[in-house]
Residue, then its C-alpha position, 0 to 999 in steps of 0.5 A: x581440906x580445901x574449901x572445894x574439896x569440902x563441897x565434895x564432902x557435903x555433896x556425898x553427905x547430901x547424896x547419902x542422905x538423899x538415897x536414905x530418904x528416898x528409900x525411907x520415902x518409898x518404903x515407910x512413908x508411902x502408906x502413911x502420908x498423903x499422896x500430894x505430900x509424898x510427891x513434895x517429899x520426892x521432889x525435895x529428894x530429887x532436887x537434893x540429889x541433883x545438887x549433891x551431885x553438883x557439889x561432888x563435881x566441884x570437890x572432885x575436879x577443883x582444877x577444872x573450875x578456875x576462879x572464885x566462881x565455883x566457891x560461890x556456886x558451891x556456897x549457893x547449892x548448899x544454902x539452896x539445897x537446905x532452904x529449897x529441899x529443907x523446906x519442902x521436907x518440912x512441909x511434907x512432914x507437917x502439912x503446914x502449907x506456908x512453908x511452901x512460900x519459903x521454897x522459892x528462896x532456896x530455888x533462886x539460890x540454886x539458880x543463882x549457883x548454876x549461873x555463877x558456875x556457868x559464868x565462871x567456866x566461860x573463860x575456861x571454855x574460850x581458852x580451851x577453844x583457842x588452844x584447840x584452834x591453835x593446835x597447842x593441845x593436840 
């Protein structure tokens, strides 16, 4: 399994856990958790799902993402999801507010992942535009 395909497997696992977590939150936690903590839990699930989908795309379409940028983007998405969503899950379940101070570190990883991915696609976008302009991709 290539490294980018491994991102697809991680993405599928995170998506599965996100759906399970969302169902768990809706059906079991709603009556047991304070509304503000439930909202924090929902935010963790939401961002986990966004980045699970990004990892799936990196794994399913590895040839569409040239260079090493996607590898670093995937690593940053995984680390960011663990830190961002993980700290929010811990905060929601424990109520320990200082855990919220850890969350931005994960957010920075997620933002860096998107930046690296976008930056790595610029050469491909230029190449595709040039081939369309020259008529070689008609």
